[in-house]
N, C-alpha and C positions, 0 to 999 in steps of 0.2 A: 416516283423512284426515289426511295431513298438516298442520299446526298451523303459518303463519308467525307470526314473533314482530313484536308490533305495540306501536309507541308512536303515540298518536293529535294530532294537531295540526289547526289550523285551515286552511283552503286559501288559499296566498298567489300569487301572479303577476307576474310580471315583465313590465316595459314595454319595448317598443322604442317611446323616441321618439327619433328620428335626427336629425340637422343636416348640412346637405351640408357636407364640412370635406375636406378633399385628406389630412388625415393618417388619415380613416376607408374605409373599403372594406365593402361588400354582400356577403356570401355568401349561397349559399342549397343547402341540404341536400334530394337528391331522389334518388329511384333510378330504375331504368331495370327492363324486364320485368316479370316478377312479381316481385322483390325481389334482384336481381342483388348488391347492397352500398352503400354509401356512394360518391355523387358530389357536388362540390362545384361552382357555379356560380359569375360574379364580377361583380359592376357597380358605377361610380363613379357613376351616376345614379338607378338605381332600375329602369329600363325595357331598357335594353341588357343583356342577361346572354349571358356567354362563359364556357364551361366550360373548367375549370381540368385541367390538366395531361391536355390530349388527352380529355378526357371519360371518363379510366382509374376503377378502381375504389378510393377511398382506403382504405375499410376492407371486410372481405369476414363475410358471418356465419359464425357458428359454434357459436351456442347455439338454441335449440327443436330439436324433432325434427322441422321440414320448414328448419332453416336458413336462413330468408326474413330479407330486411330492407329491408320495405317502410313508408314515411311518416317517414322519419327527422328527431326535432326536437332542431336543437341550442342549448342556451342558455350562456353564460358565466356560471357562478355564483359566490357571492359569496368562495369561494376561489381565483377567477381563473379556475379550470379549466372548459373545455368538456364539457359533461354532455349526453348524447344517450342518448333511448329511441326506441325503432323498436318495427315491428310483426313478431313472427318466424312466424306462422304467418297462414290461415286459418281455424283450429278449435283452436288451443291456447288454455289459459287463463290464461298469461301473457305478458311481454314483455323486451326486451332492455333492456341500458343498459351504457356505457361511459362512459368521461371521458378526458380527455387535457388537458395543459398548453398543446400547440400546435396540433391538427390533425393531428398528425404522427406522434408517439407515442401507442398507448392500451395505457388500463388492458386487463386480461382481460375480457373479457364475462361478463357475468351474466344468467343470468334468473330474473323478477322473478313470481312466480306470483301475481297481482293478485287474479284469481277462485277461487284455489281452493279455498275455502268454499262454493261454489257447485258444488254438483254436477251441475246441469243447464246451466252455461255454456257457450256454444257457442264463444266468443272472447271477444279482448279486441287492439281495432281501434283504431289511430290514437293512440297516448299521447302527450302532448306533458309538457312539463316545466319549471315555473317556479318562480324563487325569491320571498319576501318577507323584505325588512329586517328589518322589526317583529316577526315572529315567528322569525326566522333556522331555519328550513326549506323545503324544496323541496316540490311536491306536483306529483303525475303522475296525468293524467286519461285516460280512453277511452272508447272505445263497449262497451259488450256488448251479445249477446241472451240473455236466461233466459228460454226458452219458458214461458210460460200468467202470467209476473209482473204484465203488463200485457195480460189478454185482450181487449180491448176494441180493440187495434188489431194483435191477434196475425194477423187475416186479411189486413192491409192491404199486405203486403210480403212479400218472401222471408226477411225474418228483422224484429226488433222488438226494437232495440237504444235503451238510452237511456245516460245520460252517469255512469259512477264516478269517484272518486279514494281515492287515498291520500297521504298526506305521508310526509317521511323526512327526518332530518338527517344521517345516514350511510351511505344506501343499505346497508343492515344490519338496521335496525330500521326495520317500518314502520307506519302507525296500520290500524285495522281501516278495509275497506273500506267507503265510503260513496254512496249517490246523489246526484249533482249535479245532477242536470237533468230533468228529468221533463216536455216539453212538452205533452205528448196526443198527441205521434205519432213513427214511428221517427227516430231520430235521431241524428247520427254525426258526427266531424270537428268536434269542438268547439276554439275555441281563444279564452282570454279577454286583455285589454287592459284599462289602466287610464287611464280618462279623464281622473280628476282624483281628487281628494281626493275619498273616499267613494260614485264613482260607477263602474260595468264595462261593459265591453261583452263578450259573447258574440258570436263567430260561430261560424255551425252548420249544419250541412246539413240539409235535410229529405227524408230517406231514404224518404219515401210513396211506394209505386207502384201503390196503385189508391184516388182515381185520380194518375197520375204527378205528380209535384212536381219530386223531384231537383234543388233550389236552395240557395241560400244564405238567409239572414235573420241577424237581429242580436235579441240580448235583452238587458235593460238590469240592473242590480241594486246597490243602495246599498250590499252586502256582497260581500266573495270569493265566500262559500260561499252566496250567496243567501238569500232564493229571488229566481229571476229570473223578470224578467216574462214574458208570453207572447209570443211573437217576433212582429217583422214582417213586412211584408209582402218578397216574396222582392227581394232586390237588384243579383241578377243577371239573365240573360235567359232567352230560349226554349232554350237549349242546357244540357245537363247539368252540374253543376258541382260538385266537392267538393276536398276537402283546404285548405280556404281557412289563409293565412298571412299577420301583417298587418304594415307596415311607415310612419312618418312622417315623412316629409320635408316641414320648415317646417311649415305648416297644414295642410297636408295627408295624408289618410291612405289608403294604399294597400295594398289586399286582391287576393294574389294568388289564383289554384285551379286546380285540374286540371279541365281539358275534355276529361272522357276519353275520351267516346264520337267526341268529334274528334280525339283525339292529338294534344293541342297545350297549351298555357296560356293562361288571360285572367286579367283585371285589373279592376277598378272600384276609381274616387277618390270621396270626400268632404271637404269642409270642414266638415260640421255632422254625421256619422253620420247624417244624417237622407236626405238626398238623395244619389244616388250616378249619376256617369255612367261607362259601360261604356268602356274604355280597352284593352281587348284589342288592338287594331290598333296600338297604341303601345308593345307592348312586346313582346320578343324572345327567348326562350328557345331553350338548344340543344335540338334534336330527342331527343324522345323523352325530356323533362323528364316527369316525375310527381311526387305530392304531396309537399311539403317543407315547406321552415321558413327563414323569411329572418332574419340576423340581420347584427354589424357586428365587423370586428377592425378593428385598427391598419393603419394602412400598413406599419408596419415588422414586424409577425406576418404580413400577406399576403406581404411580399417573401420572408421567410423559407418560408413556406409554397410559393410558389412554385419558389423553390431545391432544396427539399429532396427527395429521392427518394423513392417510394412504399416504406413499412416495411411488410411482411408482418405 
């Protein structure tokens, strides 16, 4: 079995605490279809989103056997570069990684075999990447099914995912893969945000099929790597929701998500992270938008991006 070279770090997170400003533009990374490539949408208010470059593919996938680019997650790192991870396949044990100084020119795409040490692992879905200033390291976390690992819930869905993570400083050396969250049910699509000092919130999808859940919940922790408490009640409605991503504008938290059975995007908002209001009818996204990530660029960066040609 091929062994990955690992260096261990604690789990960090990046917080998106946005302010309304004419010097900032919100971007949303997403994919279409089965994973055609990276698309970007932009917004000045966090509610109305428009496709960038006529909804053209910004970056096409080149790694993995299936060469998909699903669930693209982009952050700005401590080095000022944009770092992206994504799902490369429905059934492979690794994920995709690339970086860019400007969202125009991209590094060579890299396949990261995060679950190579688990012979029975079925997949590596919806990775997210975060940076921690204190630890000076990035973490990447995702959902994987390992048959028989959590037998008490093996029969309650098509898969039986839990959330795992690795950490890295250079995207060449990675820590050992660790279990991040085991809520007692099939869970995917985790994203973590810092609420305040020593207070963290995880947004996650309850993927239980018997009985059907398919909703978003939250869990809290006093530390980045947990333990996280039991998830609360669903914050989304009767529809099926997945792929949460979070933006804070002023005192309002907005969670965007993929209403994938309805082929549209939805959103909920809260000021206290306890009481949530559905505002799906107040947000608009380009047709076909799928599971992605919200982040911020400067107006100067956005103008340069708009004026640029797409680089193959």
